[in-house]
N, C-alpha and C positions, 0 to 999 in steps of 0.2 A: 504494500500500500504506500503510495507516494502522492504528494500533492499533484493536482492536475497541472500539466504543462502544455502550453500552446507552442512554446518555443524551447529548444534545448537549452538556451541561456536564460531560462526563467528567473525573474527577480525573486529570489528567496527573501532577501533583506534589501529593501529599496535603497537607492542612493548611488549605486555603482561606485562604491568606495570600499576600502579595506574594512573587514569585520573581525571581531574577536570570538574566541571560543564561547565566552559568556553570552554574546549576542546570538550566536547560533543556538545555544541551549535555551535561552529565553524565548526565542522565536518558536521553537518546537513546543515548549511548554505552553506558550500563549495560544498555540494552534490546537491544544488539547492532547498532545503527546505526553506519555509518561515513560519512566525508566529510561531517560535520555542519557546516552553515552556519546561523548565527542572526543576525538583525538585529532591532532594536526599532523598531517603527512605531506611534506613538501609544501605546496601552495594551497592544498585542499584540506578542509575540515571534513573528516569522515564521521558520520553520526548514525546511530541506530536508536530507535524509540518504538514504543508500543502505543497502539490506539485501537480501541474496539476489538481487542484480541488478536490484532494483526501486527506483525513486525514491519517497520519501515526502515529503509536504508537511504542515506542521503550523502551526497558529496557536494560540498559548498566551497566555491572558490573564495579563498581568504582575501584576495585582492579586490574582488568586486561584489561579494555577497550573492552571487548568482549560483543556482544549482548547475552542476556539471551535467550536460546532456549525455544520455546514453549513447548517442551516435556521434559524439565529437571525435576529434582525431587523436586523442591522447591514447597511446598504445601501452603505457606503463601499466602492468598488471596490478600494481599497488592501488590504482584508482578504479579497478574493475568493480562494478556494483556487487558482484558475487563475493568479493573479498572484504567488503566494508564491515560486515558483522564480525569477521575474524579480527580485523584491525581494532575494533572497538570493544572486543570481549574483555571483561574484567578478569584480572588474574585470580586463580582459585586459591 
């Protein structure tokens, strides 16, 4: 479950300027997400959260506050949507 996106560069946090980990966390919480986990990897904040029993995974550009599109040209596997949950997993 992810927010609706009309454009791969969807404004997650408006303003097209750098954002902080706390801003990403606050945005998810204000949108009704719980159990929010956020980590910075390179220029992206990777986040997981729960809403309505579903797990959501997000990759937010730290320089612009935009969600990274699933079809953008970043080939780095660290930013693959399938790996976000692993990157944000809390240590046991």
